N, C-alpha and C positions, 0 to 999 in steps of 0.2 A: 410592511411598506405595500402601497398599493399604486405606485407610479408605473405607466406604462413601458418606463425603461429603467434599467440598473445597470451599474458599471462595477468592476472589481478587478482587483489584481491581486496576485500571490507573490510573496517575498520568502527566499530561503536563506537564512543567516547562517552561515557556514562557522561552527566553532564557539558560537554563542548560546548560552542558556540563560541569560539573566536580562530581563526586559522591562521597561520602567514606562513611566508616562500615560500618556493617553486620557487625561483628567477630563471629567472630575466623576470619581467612583468611592465609594466608600469602601476602599480596599488597602492593602498591604503596600508598601513601596514596589516589592519586586511582583510584576503581573504572573498571573497564574495561567496554567495551561485551561483553554475553554474547549477543546474538541470533544469531550463528552458532555458538555454542559453547554449554558446560553453563552454566547460571543458577548464581549464588551459592547455597549450601545454608547452612542455619542449621538444624542438629542436632548436639547436643553428643555428641562420641563420643572415645575413647581412641585416638588416632592418634600412635603413636611415632614420631619422626624422620620426621613429616610431609612431602610433598612440597611444595616450595616454587612459589609462583605457581600455586597450584592454588585452584579455586572450592569445591572439596568442604569439608565441615565438619572443625573440630577440636573444641577443648575446651570451648568457651562461644560463646555467641551473644548478640547486643544487636540486637533489630530496630529500630534507628533510622538512617535513611539522612539525611545531610546534604547540601543542594544549596548552591553558592555563585558568586556572580558579582560583579561590582564594587560593586554598589549594593545587593546584597541577600544575605542567607543566609537559608535555610527548612531546615525538617526535617520528615520523615514517620516518626512513631512507630507501628508494627504491632503491637500488644499481642496476640501469639498465641504460645503457649509450644510448639505444636506443630511438627512438621516443615514448614519453610517455604522456598520456594524465592523467588529475587529476580532477575527477568531484565531487565536493562538494554540499552537502545537507544539510540545517540547518532544524531539527526537533524536536520534542519534544514527550516524553514517560510519561505516568503515574508515580506516586510514587510508586502505589501499585504493578505494574508489574516488576519494577525494585528491590524493596526492596526484594520481594521474591527471586531472585535469587542472589543478592549482598549482602542481609542482611545490607543496607542503611538505616541511620536515617536521616531523613530530615523533616522540616516542611511544605514544599512546596508540592502541589498535583502534579504538572506538573514539570518536569524536562528537560532541554535542552538537544541535542544530535545530534553531528555532524557526518554525514556518509560521508566516504572518500571512493572513488573508484579509485585504480590506475591501470592504462593499457598502457601495453607497446607493441611494434610491435613484439620484439622477444626477445631472452635471457632466463634468468631463473627467478623465484622469488627467492630475495635474499634479505630480508627485515630484518630492526634491529629495534625493540621497544625500545625506550628510557623513561625509567620510571620516571627519575628526582629523587624525586619530587620536587625540586627547580628548577628555571630557569639555575642558574649556575652549578648544577648537570647535566642537559641535556648538556649543553655546554662542560662541560668536558668529559661526554660520548659519546659523537660525535667526539671530537677532539681524544679521543682514537682509533677511526675508521678510521678516515681520515687525521688525522694530525693535528697539531698546527698552527699558523698563524706565519710564517717566521718572525724573528726579521731582519728588514731592517737595510741598514746603515743609519746613523742619517740625511745624506744630502737628502734622499728621503722624510723626512718629511718635508722639507721647502717647498718653494715657486718654482714652474715649470712656464717657458714661452714657449708657443709652438704655433705653425702656421704651416699650411698646404700652401706653402712652406717657409720658409726663404731663399731668391733667391742664395745668395752665401755667401764667407767668408766676405767680407765688411759688407753685411747686418747684419750677426751674430756678427761682433764686434761693429757696431753702437748699435745693441739693447742691447748689453751686456753694452757699455758706458752708455746708456740712464739710466739704472737704477741706476748706480754710480751718473750720474748727478742729478737725481732727488730723491736720497738717499731712494732708495726702495729695500729692500733685495730680493735677489732670489739665489737658488743655481742650478739651471740646466736650459740649454736652448736646447730644442728638434728640431732635423729636420726631416720632412717627407720623403715621397719618392724621392722627387726631387733632393735630394743630390746624389743619384745614376747614375751608367752610364746605361741608359737603363732599369731602375727599376730591376736591378740586385743585388741580395744579395751581401753584403760584397766588394762593388765597390764604388767609387767614381767619380762624375762627375769632370774630369780633368779641365774643363774648368770654371766650377763654383767654384770647390773646390779644387785648385790646391796643396795647402799645408795644409792638413786636421790635420796633427800632430801638426804644428807651431799653427794652431787656437786652438786645443785643450790646448796647452801648454801655450798659452795666458790666456786662461779660467782658467787651473790651479793655476796661479799665482795669482787669486783672490779667490781661494777656491771654484771654481765652477766646475760644471760637463757638460757632454753632453750626452744626449739620441738619438738614432735614431731608425726610424721606420723600420720594416721590413715586407713588403708587396709584392704584386705579379703584374706582368705584364702578359704577354703570357707566359704560365707557364706550366711545368709539376710538379706536386704535390708529395712532400715529404712522404713518408708513416711512419708517426712519430711512429706509434704503434710497428714498427719495432725497436730493441735495437741496430742494427748494423747501421740503418740510424740515429737515435738520437746520437749515439756515433760519426760518421762521421760530423753530424751537430754541435755537440758541440765543436769537434777541429777545425772546422772553425772559432771559435772567439779567437783563440789564436794570439797572437801579430806576430808571425811568418808568420801566414796564412792570418790574416786579414790586408792586409798592409794600412797604414796610419791611423790606431788605436792605441790608448793608453790605459792605465788602468782606465782613469777616462771616458771611453766610456761604456754606457750601453744602455740597449735594450729595444725595444717597439714591442712586437707581434701584428700585427693589421691585420685584415681580415682572421683571422685563425679558424673561424666556421668550414668548410672553405669556404671563398667567391668564387663562380666559377660564373663568369659572364654569361657565356652561359649553365649552369646548371639549373637543376629545381629547383624553388626555390633561385636561385642565390647561390646553393651550390653543392656538390658533388653527382653525382649519387649514389643511394642507391645500387645498384647492383657493384658498383665497388670494386675489391679484393683488401685485404689489405694481409700481411703476415699471413703465415698459412691458408689462404683460406677464411678468414673472410671475408664477405660482410660488405660494408660500413654500412647499415643498423644498423649492431650490436653495432657499436661503434662510432657513428657519434658524439655524445657529449662529446666524449674525445679527439677529434682531437687537440683543442686547448690546452687541459691540457698537451698532450704529447710535443708538441712546446715548450711550456712554461717550461718543466720539462727540455728538452733538451738545452734550452737557458740559464737557470740558470746554470745547469751542465756546460755548455762551459765556463761562466764568472768565475766559482769557479776554475776550472782548469787551467784557464788564469792567477790566482794568484798562482798556486799551492798549491790550497787549502785553502789559508790564508785569503782572501778577501770574504765578503759576497756581494750576487750579488744583483741587482736591475732589474727586469723585469717586465714593464706593458703588461698585456694582455688583449684583448678585450672579445675572448672568454674563456670560463672556465667550470668547472665541479666541483664536490665534490673532495675537496683535493687540489684544484689549489691554496689554502692558503699558501702552503707550499714552494712556488716559487715565489712569488712577489705580485703584486697589480693588481686590476681589475678597469676599469672605465666603466662607463654604456653606453658610445658609442655616435652615432653621434647624439647628442640633437640640439633644435632649439632655439635660442633666443626669447623666448617668456615666460611671466610669468608663463604659465602653466608646462613650463618643469622646470622651477625653483622649483615650488613647489612641483612637483612629483618626483624631485630627492631626495627628504628627506625619503617618505617611500620607496624609491627603496633601497636606501642606507641602510636603517636600516633594510631592510629583508635580504640583503646580510650581513650585519653585525653578525645577530643571527645565519645564518647558515654557521657561519665559516670563512667567509671571511671579515676579519676586516679591510684589507688595501684597502678602495673602496673610488673612488669618481667620481666627474661629472665634464664635462668640463665648466670651469668659462664661463658665457657669453652667453654659445649654442655655437654649433660648425657651426651651418647653420644660416644664416642671419646675419643681424647687432641689437645689442643691443643699445636700448635708453640709455643712461647715467645712467639714475635711475635704470634700471634694471642690468646694470653691477656690479653699487655699491652695490646693495642687494645681487649679486650672489658673489662678494667677499666675503662680511660681512658673508654670510652663509657657502661657501667653506672654508672659515678660520678654521671653526671649525667642519672640515669633515677630515678625514684620510689623503686622497690624496688631493693635493691642485696643480691644474694646471689650467692655461689659455690656450685655445686653439681655432683655428679657422680655416673655410674653405679657400681655396684658392680663390673663389670668393667673400668674405667678404672683408669690408675696415679693415686696421690694425688696431689692439687692444691692444697695448702697453698701460699702465695703466696710461701714463702721455697726452695720446691722447685725453682726454676728459673734458677739461677744469680744472683750477685751482683748485677750489674747489673740485671736482670730485678727481683728482689726492690726494689732501690731503688726503681725507675721504680713498681712497682706501691704501695709504700708510700708514696711521695708523692701518688700519686693518691688512695689512702684517706684520707689527712691532709686532702687539699684537700676531699675530701668532708666531713669533718668540721670543717673551718674554716667551710664554709658552711652548717652546720645550722640557724644561725638563719634564714638567708634560706629554707631549704628548709621549715621548720617554719611561717613567717609564710605561704609559699605553700599549705602545707596547709591552714591556718586560711582562707585566702580561698576556696579550694576548698569548704571545709566550709560557709562562710556567704553566699557568694557565687556558687558554682558554677562559679569560673573554673577552665578546665583548668591542671595544674600545668606539664607540657610542651605545648608548642602547635605545630602547622604554621605556617610563616611568615604564611599567609594569614591565620590570625586575627589578629595584630598588625598586618598590611598589608592589609588586605581589598580594597584598590583597586588593587594592583599586582600585574597578570596574570601577570608572569612568577614570583611565588610560588606560583602555584595549585597546582602539580604537584610542587614542591620537596618530596622526603622523605628526603634525606640529610643534611640540618641541620634545626635547629629551634631554637625558643625554651624557654627556662625561665622562667615568668614572663614578664613585659614587660622583664625588666632582662638576660638572658643569651642570647647566639645560642651554638651548639656545632655544630660540624661534626666528628663523629667520622672516623678514619681508618677504613676498612673494608674495605680492599684490602692484599695482602699486598706489601713491598718498596716501598711508596708513598714518594715524597721530594717530591713538590707534589701539593695538591689545588686546586681552584677553590672559593672560597668567595663565595656571593652575601651581599653587605651590603646589604640593601633601606632602603629610604625617603629619599624626595627631601628634603633638609633635615636628615636625619639624622646625626649623630656616632657613630662606634663607636671603642670601645677595646681594644686587644689587652690581655686580661686579666694576661698575663705581663709584656711588654716595656712597656705601656702606651702603646705608640704609638698616636696617633689617625687615624682614618680617615673619609673622608666615605661617606654613603650612596649608595645607588641606583648601585652597581658592583658587578663580580666581581673578586676578587683571585686572583690566582695565589700560593698560600702555600706556602711551604717548609716541610717538617714532618720532625723527626727522630723516632726512637721515644721518644724521652721528652716529645714535645711535640704538642699537640691545638689546631686553631685556636678559641679561647674569646675572645669580645667581649663588652665590657658596653657597654650601648645609652646613649648621652648623654640626659642627662634623670634619671637613675635613681640611686638610693642602696641599695647592698647593704650589710647587716650581717654581719658575719664573726666569730669567735671569735679572740682574739689568740693564743690557745694551742692546742695539740690535745694530749689525753691518751688514754688507752687506751680510753675508753668514754664515752657521752654522760653517764650518771652523774657520771663522775670531772671532768667539764667543766662542771658546773650554774654553778659560782661564778666561770667565768674570765670575764676581761674581753672587750668588746667593741672593734671596729674598724669604723668607718663608710666605706665605699668610695663617695665621689662623683664620679660621671661627668657632666661639664657637657655642656648640649648648646648650640645655637648662641645662645640667647638666656641663655647662661650660668646656667641654673637646673637644677634636679634635684629630685625627690621620692623618698620610699620608705618602707616601712613595717617595723615590728616587732611580732611577737606573742610574748608570754611568759607561761607558766602554770608550773603544778608539772610538767607533762611527764607525768603519768600518771594523774590523776582525773577525774572529771566536775565538779570544783569550779568550773572555768571557766565552766561552764553553769548549775551550781544555786546557786551561790554568788556568782557575780561574780568569781571569784579570777582574774583576768588582767589582764593590760596589752596596750593598744593604742598604739604610740608613732608618731608621725608626723614625720617627717624632712623638713625643706625647705630647699633653698640658693635665693636670691633676692635680687638687689640687694645682692651679697657679703655676705650675712648668713645663716647657717646656723643654723636653730631646730628645737627637739625640744619637740613638744607632746603633749597627750594625744589620741588618736584616737578613744577611745569613753569616755565618762565613767562609764558603769556598771563599769569594770574598776577593781577593789580590791586587786589582788595587790600584796604588799610583797616586796623583792628588795633584795639587797645589792650587786649586779652595776652595773658601772659601765662607761662609755664612756671608753677609755682614749686612743683616736687617732682623727682625723677624716683622711681622705686624700681629696685634691680634686684629679680630672683634669681639665685643661684650664684650670686657674686662672691669672690673672696673679700676678706676684710682689707681696704687699701689702709696706708698710712695717712694719707691726705687724698682730697679731692679738689681739683682745681677748675676754675672755669675760665676759658678763652673768649672773650668777648668780641665784638665787630671790630672794635678799637685796638683789638690786640692785645689787651692788658690780660694778665692772668691773676686772678683771685681767689683765695681759697674759699671754700664752701663747706657748710656745717653740714655734717651727717652722723647718722646713729648706724649701730649694725647689730643685727640678732645673730648672735652665732648659732644657736638651735636652727633656726630657719634659713642660714645663709642668705639674709634678706638685708639689704642695703637701703637705706632711706635718706636722699639729699633732699634738703628743704631749704626753705627761704629764698628760693630762686626768683628771679623776675623779668625772663626772658621774653621778651615780645613774641607772639607766635610768629609774625612777618618777617623777623629776623634769622640770620643763622647764626648759630653758636656751639660750643663745645665743652663737654666735660672731659675732664681727664681723671683717671685713678691711678693712684701714684703708689707703688709697694716697695 
């Protein structure tokens, strides 16, 4: 730091020894003590193939630190966009000293204490203490300050295919056809900087891409989209902190301004830390002046935030305010969740980078940025087939799902690694698409309730100390637990199933397990430990087609996993998948599903919703049920009709099929014994 001023403040967190957050770092979920080492640095930088387990900066910053213990979660939000250091010290203190001041009752003689020192190069002290006391209280309190996760268009939750770079229009069409030939669904193909004329924004290389609109219409006919990178060659840098500049930039996304674009073209803000190849640390000099006379040092970490904001506004204006935007950004700050998605940047095709991606994404998720992901297979170098398969299996259960690779790597389309690997990757991607109703509902809950989409185990099991440092498995919502395989040649993994009195069902075999135990689970290349939590109901699509748009009218199956009380609950959010009508015209459905007292019921979860759909529930599958003598359905007209069902005695699995219940209607199923 070379500023003439600096600020800092110390915090002592009594009783806390587990702290998290302050992304982005290539670190474990639980932050480490730094008193004898370098502090954590928050300063957005272009760091390709960044060193693992480093406290130094990478692409983005969120100055939010969370602390958790069995009875409380709290947070410290340090609202400062200049270069910031966070020093963490793990200490203890005697019970007697603390009890005198806090009137604390405890049976232990020594209590943990975490001391946190925040130091920023300039600015003012503007700090918010989030008191919780639950994890979800903290998430909600933070969202009230910085905003909720934006609800993305549905296609953005699908599978994305990207490369730096696809050569020309013919290359794009061949890759697109390859997905159809190999029966692999995907929703968007991405172009990197080589599609432009001399790396200039809002242009096309007329030799490689002479007919960009025709190419986009070719994709539209299959229900697919196109995303483009926005990066820099020899450049003058826009001052995105200036509202006049942001408005000018936003207007450039209009169809009349951006020649060759269509409304299925979406945006990718890359290298917006900003990356300045001949600047200090490959970024903008700190003494550069912005609008209002502010030095760059004052607001460095906000540069990418402002660009993503302007880009999202441009896409919204392009549609006259009707359509939801999709913008991916590499650089970010607190509040970036309001404008789109984030990815972890230029990773490497090595097992260690697959492994570290999990805690990196979890720390992003619990600091407000739920729409996050890592490049499948690693951006740099060439993944061995096993690594690529395992990376797909992990990323299919993470919010943003994109294969991306460097121009100097070998081609990485999923059908290029042998028939068996192609089969496994296909099945993995198809499972992602089957679960899209579940994912979309989670995004709605993140948008409206600030609930993280992927969660560390301690968020769902806040009093179980053995979950506090776990970062090799995680929850998806409250319903699914996944333990990705992140090491080569593994045939067994240890899976922690938390929760005293909980039940867990293996998603593939349907085998039931008690909670509060660690299982030694055998794995093959085509298997990953995934469990549905007892007491939950998950909506799925009954059929997978080539894109989210193609699956719009496909029927639903509800997976019911009973708990020890023989009950379960779940939700489903549904709208048109692309517009703001859910918000402006109440064109949505929120359905609540409940299984209790041997009765399954589907009712309205929000009376404001007015969306009409032809989609139906076709099947209800109940795990952990006893065998009924008959199953009857009570329809809206009051009629009770017998339903066809099958029962697997060994698995205690009930399959009720042949249903045709409209998603917008209330209905019940009764199990009779």
